[in-house]
N, C-alpha and C positions, 0 to 999 in steps of 0.2 A: 693676548686678547685685550682689546681696548677697555679702559675703565670708563664706566658711564656714571653720570651724575643726574639726579632728578632735575627736571627743567626748572630754570629760575623763573620766578614770577615776572610778568611783563612790567610791573611797576619798578621792580629792582633793576631790570635791564634799562628801562627808561632813565632812571636816576644815574646809572653808570654812564650811559651815553651823554646825558646832560653834563656830567662832570668833564667828559672829554671835550665836547663841543663848546660849551659855554665857559667853563673854567680853564680850559686849555691844559688839563692834566694829561699826562702820558698814560697810555694803556698799561705799560709795564709797571708804572708806579701804582696804578689802581689794582693791578693783579697782585702785587705784593701786599697791599693794604686789605684787599677784599679777596674772596675765594676764586672767582673765575680766572681763567688763564688770560694772558695778554692777547692771544690770538682770538679767543672768544669775544673779548671786548672789541677788538678791531672788526670782527665779523658783525657784531651788533651795530656798530657805528656805520659800517658800509650798508647794511640792510636798512637802517633808518634813512640814510641818504637816498637809497633807491625808493623807499616808500614815499618820501616827500617830493620825489621827482628831480632831485639834484644830481642823480647819477643814473646811468642806463642799467637795466636789468629787470628781473621779475620781482614785482612787489610781493609782499607777504600774502595779500589776498589772491594774487595770481598763482602763487605757489600752492596755496591751499586748494584752489579750484583745480589746478593741474593734478594734484595728488588725488582728489576726489574723482576726477575724470579718468585717470589711469586705473583706479580701482574699479570703476564702473565698466571700463573696457575689458578688464581682466575677467570680471563676472560674466559679461556678455559673451566673450569668447568661449568660456567654459560651457555656458548654456548652449551655444551654437554647436560646439563639438558633441555635446550630449545628444542634442536633437538629431544631428547627422547620424550618429551611431544608432539611435533608436529607429530612425527612418530606414536605415540599411537593414537592421534586424527584422523589422516588420515586413519590409519588401521581400526579403529572403524567405521569411516564413509564409507569406501569402503566395509566393511563386515557387512551387515545388520543383520546377525544372532546373533550378540553379543548383 
């Protein structure tokens, strides 16, 4: 099972990204010095580039909205299924010939 870690604060991520982008430090060096893995740091830098428009992909805001919309769709589908079952139940109850 994968190990999980509490989310890092946004300020912490921003400082690590700044060290990579402005100071030219390698993610592997920062990973040895700080706690996050080198891959996490690479991912943070890539997401920052997407957020500022320097790279193609879904921005953080778009990802957040997509997650919210998917959750809403899941709820709506469950409600629709429940209403279909309720309608079928009451239709069968009101029509004794079935």
